[in-house]
Each structure stands twice: as structure tokens, then as C-alpha cells.
N, C-alpha and C positions, 0 to 999 in steps of 0.2 A: 420550529418555525424559522429559527435563525441560527447562525453559528454562535452568537452570544448565548442563546438558550442552551446549546450543547455545553459550552464552557461553564455556565452557571450550574448546570446539572452535575458536571464533574467536580467542580469546586465544593458543591454540597456533599458529594460522596466522600471527598477528602476530609472535609470538616467533621463528618460523621464517623471517620475512622474505617471506612469500608474498603480502603486500598492499602496494600503493603507499601513500605517505603520505596522499594525498587519496583516500578511498574511499567508495563508496556501494554498497549492496546493493539490487538490485531483485528483489523476490520477485513472481512472477506466479502466479496460480492461478484457480480457478473459484470462483464464489460459490454459496452455497446460500440458499434462502429458507426461513425458519422462522417459526413462529407464536410470538408473545409476547402473551398475552392475546388481544385481538381484532385485533391488528396483524400484518401480514406484514413481517418485517424481513430484511435480507441481511447475510451475513458470509462470511469466507473459508472455503471448504470444506476441511476437513482430515480425515484419517483417525484414528480412535480417540478415546476419551473424554479421555485425558490431553491431547492436542493441543487439543481443543475447550475444555477447562477452562483451558488456558494463556492463552486469549484473546490470541493472537499479535498481532492488530491493535492491541490496547490497549497494547502495549509499544513500538509504533512511533510516531514523531513525524509522519511523513507517510504517509498511506494514500490512494491514488487508485483510483477505480473507473472502469473503461472502460465506455463506452456508444456506441451507434451511433444517430445521428439520420438519418432519411431526408429529404432536402431536394431538391425538384425532380427526383425519380427517382434521385438519387445518394446513396450512403452517405457520411456524414460521421463520422469516427472521433474520439472525444473522450474526455477524462478529467474526471471529477467530482473536485473538490479539497476540497469541503466537504460535510458531512452533509446529505443531502436529506430527512431524517426517516425513511428506511428503511434506510440503510446506515451504515457506520462511517468514511466518507471524512473526512479532515481533513488540514490542512497549517497551518504557522505563519501567523499573521495577517500579511497583506500580501504573502505570498510569491507567490500565484497568484490569478487571477480564479477565480470558482466553477466555471467550465467552461473547459478549455484544450484545445488540439490534442493528440491522442494521439501524442506525439513525445518519446521518451526523451532525445534530444539537447537539446531545449528544457528538459525537466525538470532534467537535470543542470546545464545552464548556469545556470538560476535558483537551484538549490541552491548552486552555487559562489558566485554573487553574494551570496546571503543569508548564508552562513556565513563569508565572508572579510571 
């Protein structure tokens, strides 16, 4: 129903010992393209007006966008780590290069290094 409800749910899980001490949440989803003035922009596709108004991505410190580049007839799966002018991708300065391999193990290891 609201962002506060999400936080309360997470706090309940922490209190119940359901999470390890070092924890990351990875949210995957589809993007939607929408018009803002004359520009086409992208954001996380969510159901309902309340979820859209919550601007979930704005509450996260790291937002990565998946992309596929075709190189020499082979697909290369990547993650954008910085805003390309159309999306809301972002990560702390110095954490990642602007484009990285689509590899959650790599992402988690970099987050571990950065926050410890």
C-alpha cells in the first residue's frame, strides 16, 4: 500500500532473524518507456498509481539497467550503472564503471568492498 508498509515488513523480518547480517536485496523487473515533454524516458514498470507515485527507484542507492549489445553476431549482456539520459540508473561514485558485465556475483562483491 505504501513505502512505509514495505519498510515495516522488512523491519519485521529483521526482528524475526530472517536475514543475515550482511544483506542486499536485488529487485528485478521490466522497464516501461514513457513520455516526458518531448523526451522518451524509462523507469521500473509497476502496477498501480500508488506504486508509480512512490518512485521506488528514487529510494534506492544503486539502480542498474540491463542491456544487450550485439557484437560480432554474439549477444553481450551488460548492466548500465549510470544514467544515460533516458533512465534512472545510478550507483555510488567510483563503485562501478558506467557499463559492467551482467553478473550479480560481481555486483555483490563490489558492494561488499565498497561498504566495508
